[in-house]
C-alpha positions as CSV (number, residue, x, y, z in Angstrom):
1,D,71.6,111.2,104.2
2,V,75.2,110.7,105.7
3,L,73.1,110.0,109.5
4,T,71.2,107.6,108.3
5,D,73.7,105.9,106.1
6,G,76.0,102.5,107.1
7,M,77.1,100.1,110.0
8,G,74.2,100.8,112.7
9,F,75.9,103.6,113.9
10,L,72.8,105.2,113.7
11,Y,71.1,103.5,116.7
12,I,74.3,104.1,118.8
13,L,74.9,107.8,118.9
14,P,71.8,108.9,120.6
15,I,72.7,105.7,123.4
16,F,75.6,107.6,123.7
17,A,73.7,111.4,123.8
18,I,71.8,109.6,126.5
19,L,74.7,108.9,128.5
20,I,76.2,112.6,128.4
21,A,73.3,114.4,128.2
22,S,74.0,115.6,132.3
23,C,77.9,116.0,131.5
24,L,78.7,119.7,132.1
25,C,81.4,119.9,129.2
26,V,81.4,121.5,126.0
27,D,83.8,118.6,124.3
28,L,83.7,114.7,124.3
29,R,85.9,112.1,122.9
30,I,84.1,109.1,121.6
31,G,86.4,106.3,120.9
32,L,86.4,104.5,117.6
33,L,87.8,101.1,117.2
34,Y,88.3,99.4,113.7
35,T,89.7,97.3,111.3
36,P,92.7,98.2,108.9
37,D,90.2,95.7,106.9
38,P,89.4,96.3,103.4
39,I,86.0,94.1,103.7
40,V,85.4,97.6,106.5
41,S,86.8,100.0,105.0
42,H,84.4,101.8,105.1
43,V,83.6,101.7,108.6
44,E,86.0,104.7,110.0
45,P,84.8,107.6,106.8
46,I,81.0,106.9,107.5
47,T,82.3,107.3,111.6
48,S,83.5,110.4,111.1
49,A,81.2,111.1,108.7
50,I,77.9,110.6,111.9
51,L,80.0,112.4,114.1
52,T,80.7,115.9,112.2
53,E,76.9,116.1,110.7
54,V,76.5,115.7,114.7
55,N,78.2,118.7,115.8
56,D,77.5,121.5,111.9
57,K,73.9,120.0,113.4
58,K,74.2,120.8,116.6
59,I,72.0,117.7,117.7
60,I,73.5,117.4,120.8
61,P,73.2,121.1,122.0
62,N,76.2,123.0,123.9
63,V,78.6,119.4,123.3
64,T,81.1,119.3,120.7
65,L,82.0,115.7,119.9
66,I,85.9,114.4,119.2
67,L,86.6,111.0,117.1
68,I,89.0,109.6,118.9
69,R,90.7,106.2,116.7
70,A,92.1,103.0,117.2
71,P,92.5,100.1,115.4
72,V,92.2,96.3,115.5
73,Y,94.1,93.8,113.7
74,T,93.6,90.9,115.7
75,A,91.4,89.7,119.1
76,G,94.8,89.8,120.6
77,N,95.2,93.9,120.2
78,C,92.4,94.3,121.4
79,S,92.9,95.0,124.9
80,A,95.8,97.3,123.7
81,G,92.6,99.1,121.1
82,V,90.9,99.9,124.0
83,E,93.8,100.9,127.3
84,F,95.0,103.2,124.2
85,L,91.6,105.3,124.4
86,A,90.8,104.5,128.0
87,S,94.6,106.9,128.2
88,Q,92.8,109.6,125.6
89,G,89.9,110.1,128.1
90,V,87.2,108.2,126.2
91,V,83.7,109.0,127.2
92,G,82.2,106.0,125.5
93,I,83.5,103.5,122.6
94,M,82.1,102.3,119.4
95,G,82.9,98.7,117.9
96,P,84.5,96.8,116.4
97,I,82.9,95.2,114.0
98,F,83.9,91.7,113.9
99,S,82.2,89.7,116.8
100,Y,85.4,88.1,117.8
101,Q,86.7,91.3,118.5
102,A,84.0,92.7,120.7
103,V,84.0,90.3,122.5
104,V,86.7,91.2,124.1
105,C,87.3,94.4,123.0
106,M,84.0,94.4,125.5
107,L,85.3,92.3,128.9
108,T,88.3,94.9,128.9
109,A,86.0,97.8,128.4
110,S,84.1,97.0,131.1
111,I,87.6,96.2,133.3
112,L,88.0,99.4,133.1
113,K,84.8,100.9,133.0
114,I,84.6,102.5,130.2
115,P,80.6,102.2,128.1
116,I,81.3,100.3,124.3
117,L,78.5,99.8,122.4
118,S,78.7,98.2,119.3
119,A,76.4,97.8,116.6
120,T,76.8,94.1,114.6
121,V,78.1,91.4,117.4
122,A,76.1,89.2,117.8
123,V,77.5,86.6,121.1
124,D,74.1,86.2,123.9
125,D,77.6,86.2,126.0
126,I,77.9,89.7,125.7
127,N,74.1,89.8,127.7
128,D,75.5,88.8,130.9
129,N,75.7,91.7,132.8
130,Q,77.7,90.1,136.2
131,I,80.9,89.8,133.2
132,Y,80.2,92.6,130.8
133,P,78.4,95.3,132.2
134,Y,79.6,97.9,130.6
135,A,79.0,96.3,127.5
136,L,75.9,97.2,124.4
137,S,74.8,96.0,121.4
138,A,72.9,97.2,118.4
139,T,72.4,93.6,117.1
140,T,69.3,91.4,119.2
141,D,70.2,88.0,120.2
142,F,70.7,85.2,117.6
143,T,67.1,83.6,118.6
144,D,65.4,86.7,117.6
145,Q,67.6,86.7,114.5
146,S,66.2,83.5,113.8
147,T,63.6,84.0,113.6
148,A,63.4,87.7,112.6
149,L,65.1,85.4,109.1
150,V,63.2,82.5,108.4
151,S,59.5,84.5,108.7
152,F,61.8,87.1,105.4
153,L,62.5,83.9,104.3
154,E,58.3,83.2,104.3
155,A,57.2,86.8,103.7
156,Y,59.2,85.6,100.1
157,N,57.2,82.1,100.0
158,V,60.3,80.5,99.9
159,K,59.4,76.8,100.3
160,Y,62.8,75.2,99.8
161,A,66.4,76.5,100.6
162,S,69.9,75.0,101.9
163,L,71.6,76.2,105.4
164,I,75.1,76.6,105.3
165,S,77.1,78.4,108.7
166,S,81.3,78.3,110.5
167,Q,82.7,76.3,112.6
168,A,81.9,78.5,114.7
169,Y,77.6,79.4,113.9
170,L,76.8,76.1,114.4
171,S,74.4,77.1,117.4
172,S,73.3,80.0,116.0
173,A,72.4,77.9,112.6
174,D,70.4,74.5,114.8
175,L,68.5,77.6,115.9
176,V,67.4,78.6,112.4
177,F,67.4,75.3,111.2
178,K,64.4,74.3,114.0
179,A,62.7,78.0,113.1
180,L,62.7,76.7,109.4
181,L,60.4,73.9,110.3
182,K,58.7,75.2,112.4
183,K,57.3,77.3,108.6
184,N,57.4,74.2,107.1
185,I,60.1,75.3,105.5
186,T,62.1,72.3,103.7
187,V,65.8,72.3,104.0
188,L,67.0,70.1,101.5
189,N,70.8,70.5,102.6
190,R,73.3,71.3,105.3
191,F,76.5,73.0,104.6
192,I,79.9,74.4,107.3
193,V,81.2,75.9,104.9
194,N,85.0,76.2,105.5
195,S,89.0,77.3,103.6
196,N,89.0,74.0,102.7
197,N,85.7,72.4,100.8
198,A,84.1,75.7,100.2
199,L,84.6,75.6,96.2
200,E,82.8,71.4,97.0
201,V,79.9,72.8,98.7
202,V,79.9,76.1,96.2
203,N,79.6,72.7,93.8
204,L,76.9,70.9,95.8
205,L,74.3,73.7,96.3
206,Q,74.6,73.8,91.6
207,E,73.6,70.3,91.5
208,S,71.7,69.8,94.4
209,G,69.3,72.5,92.0
210,V,68.3,75.0,95.5
211,R,68.1,79.0,94.7
212,A,67.6,80.0,98.9
213,I,70.6,79.9,100.5
214,V,69.8,80.7,104.3
215,V,73.3,82.3,105.3
216,Q,74.7,81.6,109.3
217,M,79.0,82.5,109.5
218,S,81.1,85.2,110.4
219,S,81.2,88.2,107.9
220,T,85.1,87.7,107.8
221,D,83.8,83.6,106.5
222,F,81.5,85.0,104.6
223,V,83.2,87.2,102.5
224,A,86.2,84.3,101.5
225,F,83.4,82.0,100.6
226,F,80.8,84.7,98.4
227,N,84.6,85.3,96.0
228,V,84.9,81.2,95.0
229,A,81.2,81.0,94.5
230,K,81.1,84.1,92.4
231,K,84.0,82.4,90.2
232,S,81.4,79.0,89.6
233,Q,78.7,81.6,89.0
234,L,76.5,81.0,92.1
235,T,75.9,84.7,93.2
236,G,73.6,85.8,90.8
237,P,70.2,85.4,89.0
238,P,68.1,83.1,89.9
239,Y,70.5,82.3,93.2
240,S,68.9,83.9,96.5
241,F,71.4,84.6,99.9
242,Y,69.7,85.1,102.8
243,G,71.7,86.4,106.3
244,I,71.8,87.9,109.0
245,K,74.6,91.4,110.0
246,T,75.1,91.7,107.3
247,L,75.4,95.1,106.7
248,I,79.1,95.6,105.8
249,L,78.9,93.0,102.7
250,I,76.2,94.8,101.2
251,F,78.7,97.6,101.2
252,E,81.2,96.1,100.2
253,I,79.1,94.1,97.6
254,S,77.7,97.7,96.7
255,R,81.1,99.1,95.6
256,S,82.5,95.8,93.3
257,N,81.7,94.2,90.5
258,F,79.3,91.6,92.5
259,Q,76.0,90.0,90.5
260,P,73.6,91.5,92.1
261,I,72.1,89.6,95.5
262,Y,69.6,89.6,97.4
263,W,69.0,90.2,102.0
264,G,67.5,89.3,104.4
């Protein structure tokens, strides 16, 4: 069960298997950049459990994977985390979770020529192979994400929706907005959410009578918004949230006393 659980690492480990398939080493070190944050506190133990199962079941014959951990707190210390893992002789790096951290880590790892893979980073810039030749992501670009998200709403026969986004995700929110219009889904209102106006946005959403709320924002920003929305009874029926890159939140919500919500 562990191998099918959590953060998209199931997609990442086979890539590492390919990278090391021709290596004659018995023990190989894999780096993990993790964020000591309650929102994503499950990432480190899940990753450890996955590697343990890979080793126990000998999924990669004659190879034992050793996990080397390095915490990243802010974008400012991401390079230091990558450099530490490099000093430990890792053959590849997993993480970090948050996009704003991953971009810095991926640049440093590319300079050091260490393969780095993130399950959740969604920044189109990393597709530039000239700048990020060693970076890979399990998340597709924003254009494909927008198409998939809107198709999900269409499948659930959503005709009207609100669109909320954070400042950093405005360009991707524009893609979602255009995709909604192409599918004849009416956007009743659109809000840019920040820490100062979250309660105001929640009140406006409730007053509008909208039931489907499309989310295009970072996980950190959404958790802050969700906590405000929860106090105003916006997080349970009849409201539904639809978003991208929500594995982080699914884990946190499932083990909290949050009311059920729906995700794309």
